[in-house]
C-alpha positions, 0 to 999 in steps of 0.5 A: 711604243712611245717615248717618255714625255712623248704625245701621240695621236690615236684615232678610233673608228666606230662602226655599226654591225653592218660596218657603217660609220656611227656619228655621235657615239660616246666613247671612253678611254681608260688607262690601266695605269695612270702613273705610266700613261695619261689620256687627253680626249679632244672629243669623246663623241664620234664625228660624221665619219665615225671617227674620234681622236685623242692623245696619249702621253707617256709619263714614265717607262713601263707597259700599260694597256688602254681600254677604249669602250662605249660601255658595251663593246671594248677594245684594248691598246697595248702601249710600251713607254721607253726612254728612247735613244735618238739618232740623226742622219743629217743627209739623205737622198734617192734610193737608200737602204737602212739596215737595223740590227737587234743584238739583244734577246728582247723585242726592240723597236725603231721609229724612223721619221723623214724630213725633206727639204720640201712641203711633203710630209712622209709618214714614219716607218716603225720597225719591230725586231725580234730577238737577234733579228736584222732587217734591211729596208729598201726605203723607196719601197717602204715609203712608196716614194723616192726620197728627196734631199733632207734628213732623218731621225731614228728613235729606237729602244736601247740596243738597236743600231743601224746604217744607211747605204746609198749609191754614194756609199755608207752614211752613219747615224749620229747619236743626239742627246736630249 
């Protein structure tokens, strides 16, 4: 799932029948609907580790499939483009729990990106919630690290909300307009 006007990187790994990486293999990325999704290919040939990277851009809301093929073998990536709601938690630290609730009968998503007051990059957490599902994430377990001072952004589908609890009490998210 990506936000409208958001660009995300996708990596492809090309392996032979024995599971070894293949260098110099040409691959195509074909969007099912180029009104919803566009592809920007940096290199269409795999590197010495068998990888190649490309970018996809969400042009408007909708669902689309992206076919990755070398002309013989194909794989498909399902992409959902949504106009996401952005929330910000202006401060966090240490051991925290994030509670996310999906009050709808649809499947919804949230992507949580953490920014510390340090040079360390923390991978975002993506949560998929089934209908009426609630998940509580222990962030130090989810991230394999205890958080340092910083802030967090949540990009979520329309009807997800959450909150954070620390040993100091409850912190609420602020909705931010684009």
